[in-house]
C-alpha positions as CSV (number, residue, x, y, z in Angstrom):
1,M,4.1,8.2,27.3
2,R,7.5,8.7,28.8
3,R,9.0,6.1,26.7
4,V,7.5,7.3,23.9
5,I,8.6,10.8,24.3
6,L,12.4,9.2,25.1
7,S,12.1,7.4,21.6
8,V,11.0,10.7,19.9
9,L,14.1,12.7,21.2
10,L,16.5,9.7,20.4
11,M,15.2,9.2,16.8
12,A,15.1,12.9,16.4
13,S,19.1,12.8,17.6
14,M,19.8,10.1,14.9
15,V,17.7,11.2,11.8
16,M,19.0,14.8,12.2
17,A,22.8,13.7,12.4
18,G,24.4,14.2,9.0
19,C,21.1,13.6,7.1
20,F,18.4,16.1,7.6
21,G,20.4,19.3,8.8
22,S,21.4,19.8,12.4
23,G,18.6,21.8,13.8
24,E,20.8,24.4,15.1
25,T,20.4,28.2,14.5
26,M,23.2,31.2,14.2
27,I,23.3,33.9,16.7
28,N,20.7,36.6,16.2
29,E,18.8,34.6,13.6
30,P,15.3,33.7,14.3
31,S,14.5,30.1,15.4
32,P,12.6,28.3,12.5
33,E,8.9,27.7,13.2
34,P,7.8,24.0,13.6
35,I,5.9,22.9,10.5
36,W,2.6,22.3,12.3
37,N,2.3,26.2,12.8
38,N,0.7,25.9,9.4
39,Y,-1.5,22.9,10.1
40,S,-5.2,22.9,10.5
41,L,-7.8,20.4,11.0
42,I,-9.2,19.2,7.6
43,D,-12.5,17.9,9.2
44,S,-14.5,20.3,11.6
45,A,-16.9,17.7,12.5
46,A,-15.6,15.4,15.5
47,H,-15.0,11.9,14.9
48,E,-16.1,9.2,17.5
49,D,-12.6,8.2,18.3
50,A,-10.0,10.7,17.7
51,R,-6.5,10.3,19.3
52,M,-3.4,12.3,19.7
53,F,-0.1,11.0,18.2
54,V,3.2,12.4,18.9
55,T,4.6,14.0,15.9
56,I,8.3,15.4,15.6
57,D,9.5,18.4,13.2
58,L,12.8,16.7,12.2
59,M,14.2,20.3,11.1
60,T,13.5,21.7,14.4
61,N,13.7,18.7,16.9
62,Q,10.3,20.2,18.4
63,T,7.4,17.5,19.2
64,T,3.6,18.2,19.6
65,N,0.5,15.9,19.5
66,T,-1.6,15.5,16.1
67,T,-5.0,14.4,15.7
68,W,-6.1,11.3,14.2
69,A,-9.4,9.4,13.8
70,V,-9.0,5.6,14.8
71,F,-10.9,2.6,13.3
72,D,-11.2,-0.9,14.4
73,K,-11.7,-4.2,12.5
74,S,-15.6,-3.4,12.1
75,K,-14.8,-1.1,9.6
76,G,-13.3,-3.4,7.1
77,G,-10.6,-5.5,9.0
78,N,-10.3,-8.9,10.4
79,C,-8.4,-10.5,13.3
80,C,-5.0,-9.8,12.0
81,E,-4.9,-7.2,9.2
82,H,-6.5,-4.2,7.1
83,Y,-5.9,-3.8,3.3
84,I,-6.4,-0.1,2.9
85,A,-6.8,1.8,-0.4
86,T,-8.0,5.1,-1.4
87,S,-9.8,6.3,-4.7
88,I,-9.2,9.8,-6.5
89,E,-12.7,10.6,-5.5
90,G,-11.7,10.6,-1.9
91,Q,-12.8,7.3,-0.6
92,I,-11.1,5.2,2.2
93,M,-11.3,1.6,0.9
94,N,-10.9,-1.5,3.1
95,I,-11.2,-5.2,2.5
96,G,-9.2,-6.7,5.4
97,G,-12.3,-8.9,5.7
98,E,-14.9,-10.3,3.6
99,Y,-16.0,-7.4,1.5
100,P,-14.9,-4.1,0.8
101,V,-16.3,-1.3,3.0
102,Y,-15.7,2.5,2.2
103,S,-16.2,5.8,3.7
104,M,-16.6,9.0,1.4
105,D,-16.2,11.4,4.4
106,R,-12.8,10.6,6.0
107,G,-14.5,7.7,8.4
108,H,-17.7,9.5,9.5
109,A,-20.0,7.1,8.0
110,W,-19.1,3.6,6.5
111,D,-20.7,1.3,4.1
112,T,-20.4,-1.9,2.4
113,Y,-20.1,-2.4,-1.2
114,I,-23.2,-4.5,-2.0
115,P,-22.4,-6.1,-5.6
116,G,-25.2,-7.4,-7.8
117,F,-25.5,-10.8,-9.1
118,I,-24.2,-11.6,-12.3
119,P,-25.9,-13.9,-14.8
120,D,-24.4,-17.3,-15.6
121,T,-24.0,-16.0,-19.2
122,Q,-21.2,-13.6,-18.0
123,C,-19.6,-15.5,-15.2
124,R,-19.1,-18.9,-13.8
125,T,-21.4,-20.4,-11.0
126,F,-22.2,-18.0,-8.2
127,V,-22.0,-19.4,-4.7
128,P,-22.9,-17.1,-1.8
129,T,-20.7,-16.9,1.4
130,N,-21.6,-19.3,3.9
131,E,-23.9,-17.9,6.8
132,G,-22.1,-17.7,10.5
133,Q,-18.7,-18.0,8.9
134,E,-18.1,-14.5,8.8
135,G,-14.8,-13.2,9.7
136,L,-12.5,-15.5,7.9
137,G,-12.5,-13.8,4.5
138,E,-9.8,-11.5,3.2
139,G,-8.7,-9.8,-0.1
140,S,-7.3,-7.0,-2.0
141,I,-8.6,-3.8,-3.7
142,V,-7.2,-0.9,-6.1
143,Q,-8.5,1.6,-8.3
144,A,-7.6,1.2,-12.0
145,T,-6.5,4.1,-14.3
146,N,-9.8,4.2,-16.1
147,G,-11.9,4.6,-12.6
148,D,-13.0,1.0,-12.4
149,I,-12.1,-0.6,-8.9
150,L,-10.5,-3.9,-8.9
151,S,-11.1,-6.3,-5.9
152,M,-11.4,-9.8,-4.7
153,S,-12.0,-11.7,-1.5
154,W,-10.5,-15.1,-0.7
155,F,-12.7,-17.4,1.7
156,P,-10.6,-20.2,3.0
157,Y,-11.6,-23.4,4.9
158,L,-15.3,-23.0,4.3
159,G,-17.9,-25.8,3.5
160,A,-17.6,-29.4,3.8
161,D,-14.4,-29.5,2.1
162,L,-12.0,-27.3,4.3
163,K,-9.5,-27.3,1.7
164,L,-11.7,-25.8,-1.0
165,D,-10.8,-21.9,-1.1
166,K,-13.3,-19.6,-2.7
167,F,-12.3,-16.9,-4.6
168,Y,-14.6,-14.1,-5.4
169,A,-14.0,-11.4,-7.9
170,I,-15.6,-8.1,-7.0
171,L,-15.6,-5.4,-9.6
172,Y,-16.8,-1.7,-9.9
173,D,-17.7,-0.6,-13.4
174,E,-17.2,3.1,-13.4
175,S,-18.7,3.8,-16.7
176,E,-22.1,2.0,-15.4
177,D,-21.5,3.0,-11.8
178,E,-22.4,-0.6,-11.0
179,W,-20.9,-3.3,-8.6
180,S,-20.9,-6.9,-9.7
181,W,-19.5,-10.0,-8.2
182,C,-18.5,-13.7,-9.3
183,Y,-17.3,-16.9,-7.8
184,N,-14.4,-18.6,-9.4
185,R,-13.6,-22.1,-8.7
186,I,-9.5,-22.5,-8.8
187,T,-8.1,-25.7,-9.1
188,E,-4.9,-25.3,-6.8
189,P,-5.5,-23.7,-3.4
190,F,-5.0,-19.8,-3.4
191,Y,-3.6,-19.9,0.1
192,D,-3.1,-16.7,1.9
193,R,-3.9,-13.0,1.5
194,S,-4.2,-11.8,-2.1
195,W,-2.0,-8.8,-3.6
196,Q,-3.6,-7.3,-6.8
197,V,-2.5,-4.9,-9.4
198,E,-3.7,-3.6,-12.8
199,V,-2.0,-4.3,-15.9
200,V,-2.6,-1.2,-18.0
201,G,-4.2,-1.7,-21.4
202,P,-5.8,-1.8,-23.9
203,I,-5.4,-5.3,-23.6
204,S,-5.5,-7.8,-26.8
205,S,-4.8,-11.4,-25.6
206,S,-6.0,-15.0,-25.9
207,L,-7.8,-14.6,-22.8
208,G,-10.0,-11.8,-24.5
209,N,-9.4,-8.0,-25.0
210,G,-10.3,-5.0,-22.2
211,E,-9.2,-1.8,-20.9
212,W,-6.9,-3.4,-18.5
213,A,-6.1,-6.9,-16.9
214,S,-6.2,-7.6,-13.4
215,V,-3.5,-9.6,-11.8
216,V,-4.0,-11.4,-8.3
217,V,-1.3,-13.4,-6.7
218,S,-1.2,-15.3,-3.4
219,N,1.0,-13.9,-0.7
220,F,2.3,-17.5,0.2
221,W,3.0,-18.8,-3.4
222,H,4.3,-15.4,-4.7
223,Q,6.9,-15.2,-2.1
224,T,8.0,-18.8,-1.8
225,Q,7.5,-20.4,-5.4
226,D,6.9,-17.8,-7.7
227,A,4.1,-20.2,-8.7
228,G,1.9,-17.3,-10.4
229,G,-1.6,-16.5,-9.6
230,Q,-5.0,-15.4,-11.4
231,I,-5.4,-13.0,-14.4
232,S,-8.6,-11.4,-15.7
233,V,-9.6,-9.1,-18.4
234,D,-13.1,-8.5,-17.2
235,G,-12.4,-8.4,-13.7
236,L,-14.9,-11.5,-13.1
237,N,-13.4,-14.3,-14.6
238,Y,-9.9,-15.2,-13.5
239,Y,-7.6,-17.7,-15.0
240,P,-4.3,-19.2,-14.0
241,F,-1.0,-18.0,-15.2
242,Q,2.7,-18.7,-14.6
243,F,5.7,-16.3,-13.9
244,P,8.6,-16.7,-16.2
245,G,11.7,-18.4,-14.7
246,R,14.5,-16.4,-12.9
247,D,17.2,-17.5,-15.2
248,G,15.5,-15.5,-18.4
249,G,14.9,-16.5,-21.9
250,E,12.2,-14.4,-22.4
251,P,12.1,-11.9,-25.4
252,S,14.1,-8.7,-24.8
253,I,12.3,-5.3,-25.2
254,E,12.9,-1.7,-24.7
255,L,10.7,0.5,-22.7
256,D,11.0,4.2,-22.1
257,L,9.9,4.8,-18.6
258,D,10.3,8.6,-18.4
259,F,6.7,9.9,-18.0
260,T,7.7,13.2,-16.4
261,Q,6.1,15.1,-19.2
262,A,3.2,12.9,-19.8
263,D,0.7,14.7,-17.6
264,L,-0.6,11.5,-16.0
265,P,-4.1,11.6,-14.3
266,A,-4.7,11.3,-10.6
267,Y,-5.4,7.7,-10.7
268,W,-1.6,7.0,-10.9
269,D,-1.4,8.4,-7.3
270,V,-3.9,5.7,-6.2
271,N,-3.3,2.5,-8.2
272,K,-0.2,1.5,-6.4
273,P,-0.7,-2.1,-5.1
274,H,0.7,-3.2,-2.0
275,K,4.5,-3.4,-2.0
276,E,4.4,-7.3,-1.8
277,M,3.0,-7.4,-5.2
278,R,6.6,-6.5,-6.2
279,A,5.4,-5.0,-9.4
280,F,3.8,-1.3,-10.5
281,P,1.9,-0.6,-13.9
282,V,3.3,1.1,-16.5
283,P,1.6,4.2,-18.1
284,S,2.4,3.1,-21.7
285,G,0.9,-0.1,-21.1
286,G,1.5,-3.3,-19.3
287,L,3.1,-4.3,-16.0
288,L,6.7,-4.3,-14.6
289,F,8.5,-6.5,-12.1
290,P,11.8,-4.9,-11.1
291,S,14.7,-6.7,-10.4
292,Y,13.0,-10.1,-11.1
293,F,15.5,-12.2,-13.0
294,S,18.7,-13.3,-11.6
295,N,20.7,-11.1,-13.6
296,G,18.9,-8.0,-12.2
297,N,16.6,-7.2,-15.0
298,A,13.1,-6.4,-14.9
299,A,10.2,-8.8,-16.0
300,Y,7.5,-7.0,-18.2
301,M,4.1,-8.3,-18.8
302,D,3.1,-6.5,-22.1
303,T,-0.6,-5.8,-23.3
304,T,-0.9,-9.2,-24.8
305,L,-0.2,-10.7,-21.4
306,S,3.1,-12.0,-22.5
307,W,6.4,-12.0,-20.5
308,N,9.4,-10.0,-21.6
309,E,12.9,-9.1,-20.3
310,L,13.7,-5.6,-20.0
311,D,17.6,-4.6,-19.4
312,V,17.0,-2.0,-16.8
313,K,18.4,-2.4,-13.2
314,F,16.2,-1.0,-10.5
315,P,17.7,-0.4,-7.0
316,S,14.7,-2.4,-5.5
317,E,11.8,-4.8,-6.0
318,Y,9.4,-2.4,-4.5
319,C,8.8,0.5,-7.1
320,Q,5.9,3.3,-8.0
321,I,5.2,5.6,-10.9
322,D,3.0,8.3,-9.4
323,S,1.3,11.1,-11.3
324,A,4.2,13.4,-11.7
325,G,5.8,10.4,-13.7
326,A,8.2,10.1,-10.7
327,L,9.7,6.6,-10.2
328,H,10.0,5.7,-6.4
329,C,11.8,2.6,-5.3
330,V,12.3,1.7,-1.6
331,E,15.0,-0.8,-0.1
332,N,15.1,-2.3,3.2
333,T,18.3,-3.8,4.4
334,G,18.4,-4.7,8.1
335,T,17.2,-1.7,10.1
336,S,18.0,0.8,7.2
337,F,15.9,2.1,4.5
338,T,17.0,3.7,1.4
339,H,14.2,6.1,-0.8
340,Y,15.3,6.3,-4.5
341,L,13.7,8.7,-6.7
342,S,14.2,8.9,-10.4
343,M,12.9,11.7,-12.7
344,D,14.1,10.4,-15.9
345,G,12.8,7.0,-16.3
346,A,15.1,4.7,-14.1
347,Q,18.4,6.5,-16.0
348,T,19.8,8.1,-12.8
349,W,18.5,8.4,-9.3
350,I,18.9,10.2,-6.1
351,N,18.5,8.7,-2.7
352,Q,17.7,9.1,0.9
353,T,18.7,6.8,3.8
354,Y,16.4,6.3,7.0
355,D,18.7,4.4,9.8
356,I,16.6,3.5,12.7
357,S,19.4,1.1,14.1
358,S,19.4,3.1,17.4
359,M,15.7,2.6,17.9
360,G,15.0,-0.9,16.7
361,T,16.4,-4.0,16.6
362,E,14.4,-5.6,13.6
363,I,11.8,-4.4,11.0
364,E,8.6,-6.1,11.4
365,E,6.4,-4.8,8.7
366,W,6.7,-1.5,6.2
367,E,4.9,0.3,3.3
368,F,5.4,3.3,1.4
369,Q,3.3,5.5,-0.8
370,S,3.9,8.5,-3.1
371,N,1.5,11.3,-4.6
372,G,2.8,13.3,-7.5
373,D,0.0,15.7,-7.4
374,L,0.8,16.3,-3.8
375,D,4.7,16.3,-4.0
376,L,4.1,14.0,-1.3
377,F,6.0,10.5,-0.2
378,V,5.2,8.6,3.0
379,L,7.2,5.7,4.7
380,N,5.5,3.6,7.4
381,V,7.7,1.6,9.3
382,R,6.7,-0.9,12.3
383,Y,9.8,-1.7,14.2
384,Q,10.4,-4.0,17.1
385,S,12.0,-1.6,19.8
386,S,15.0,-2.2,21.9
387,D,12.9,-3.0,25.1
388,G,10.6,-5.4,23.3
389,P,7.3,-3.8,22.1
390,D,6.5,-3.2,18.4
391,V,6.5,0.5,17.3
392,D,4.4,2.1,14.2
393,T,5.8,5.3,12.7
394,V,5.1,7.4,9.8
395,F,7.6,9.8,8.0
396,H,6.3,12.4,5.7
397,V,8.2,13.9,3.0
398,R,6.4,17.0,1.8
399,G,8.1,18.4,-1.7
400,Y,9.8,15.5,-2.5
401,S,10.8,17.1,-6.0
402,E,12.8,19.6,-4.1
403,S,14.2,17.4,-1.0
404,L,14.1,13.7,-0.1
405,A,14.6,14.4,3.5
406,P,11.4,13.7,5.8
407,D,10.2,16.7,7.5
408,T,8.2,14.9,10.1
409,L,7.9,11.8,12.0
410,T,4.7,10.5,13.7
411,Y,4.4,7.7,16.4
412,I,1.2,5.9,15.5
413,G,-0.5,4.6,18.4
414,Q,1.4,3.5,22.0
415,G,4.0,1.4,20.4
416,D,3.3,-1.1,23.6
417,L,2.5,-4.1,22.0
418,D,4.7,-6.9,20.7
419,S,3.0,-8.5,17.8
420,T,4.1,-10.7,14.8
421,S,2.5,-12.1,11.6
422,G,1.5,-15.6,10.6
423,A,-0.8,-18.2,11.5
424,G,-0.4,-19.2,15.3
425,A,0.8,-16.2,16.6
426,D,-1.0,-15.1,19.9
427,I,-1.2,-11.5,18.7
428,R,-1.1,-11.2,15.0
429,F,-0.4,-7.9,12.8
430,D,0.2,-9.6,9.4
431,F,1.4,-6.8,7.2
432,A,1.5,-3.0,6.8
433,S,-1.0,-1.1,4.9
434,L,-0.9,2.5,3.8
435,A,-2.7,4.9,1.5
436,I,-3.0,8.7,0.8
437,L,-6.3,10.6,0.4
438,N,-6.8,13.4,-2.2
439,D,-6.4,15.9,0.6
440,G,-3.1,14.6,1.5
441,G,-4.2,12.7,4.6
442,V,-2.5,9.4,5.4
443,V,-4.6,6.4,6.1
444,V,-2.5,3.7,8.0
445,A,-2.6,0.5,9.7
446,Y,-1.3,-0.3,13.3
447,H,-1.7,-2.3,16.5
448,D,-1.2,-1.2,20.0
449,S,-2.8,-2.6,23.3
450,T,-5.9,-0.5,23.2
451,D,-7.6,-3.1,20.8
452,P,-7.2,-7.0,20.6
453,D,-7.0,-6.6,16.8
454,P,-5.1,-4.2,14.4
455,L,-6.5,-0.6,14.1
456,F,-6.1,1.8,11.4
457,A,-5.8,5.8,11.6
458,V,-6.7,8.7,9.5
459,E,-4.6,12.0,9.7
460,L,-6.7,14.9,10.5
461,E,-4.4,17.9,10.6
462,L,-2.9,18.7,7.4
463,P,-0.8,21.7,6.2
464,T,-2.9,24.7,5.0
465,A,-0.8,25.7,2.1
């Protein structure tokens, strides 16, 4: 704890210098009150495992302990990761392991989605999970902008042929209030954790029509070879697709990205894919991959599922549009992050820099999320500290429309474990995962010495107004 407090004071000194204000007051002026004077427990019922994490008010340099509920891999994770998402109804969803699990009450009760069987006329051959092999699956999940929930689970190395990947599509149809699933045999190894994103419709394509399309890509192939992935217009039957070449040659297209007056529904605050998807849905339809082509232009998949080139230069590959129509992008260079915000559809940008070079020697993992309805932006950074262990942090920017300066920094967990990503690592934490509940509470994955596997935490103390 002593090391954590010292880290807090050093971080406070660093982030306040020239970026967020000095924290000093004039003689005879009242000292500003710390932000948590306005906090209260959002949930009066006790959690089984509630922990206190050090939080710093970046405007006053004061510290306190805030309460977070903590959960282990039995709530949807596996040995190495959690894949966390939220719904507009307030669900916490996790598919770090085989199947999506969820909680409707901020983690007091958990259940597993039990999909129904699909007739062969609707879906290719169904193959059940191999009993006794539980714990090897991993997947992705996101709520689409019509309320449906798109998900998949990848089971590697099962059965007689250990090279046969098993891809299970899992769909919640909001209009029918029904879950279903389907096994998809794919010809090439999927190989590694999936990233998943909605292509906003209505879709009219050679694969069929639908309210949306679902794109799933492999972490491995997407990052190393741009080899494409799988795409579906019904959330059950997936087919291979290829990415365009980086040199361009696709038809050019013009696209208005200014949605600040569009009154977007709350789905736009939860439909962000994991940042490593490197894409974001577009409210007018389609899916956009910023900074994709070698000339800096974006790649755009339209509602016919065809590729186009958009002559718009984004400051990063990692972007999101939230329900306020705000366009957020985050760039990481070394131990520095820059949060870019555009309120006019990528025509102009303002920015805020987070420099943690005085605290960490290397960025291990990171993720971000915004919520336009709550005027909230959150940045999660896991960095290797100067003295060895990895430290998990969460920055809150409350009222990003007024200022991009973060108002609090919370140290999640003990920050006393050195872990890394990738098969073969003795202690694994494969990727960051972050989501925001509809009441403003953050859900974030982390790892410390209190558990051999990654944990996740749910924020319990929130501003009352």
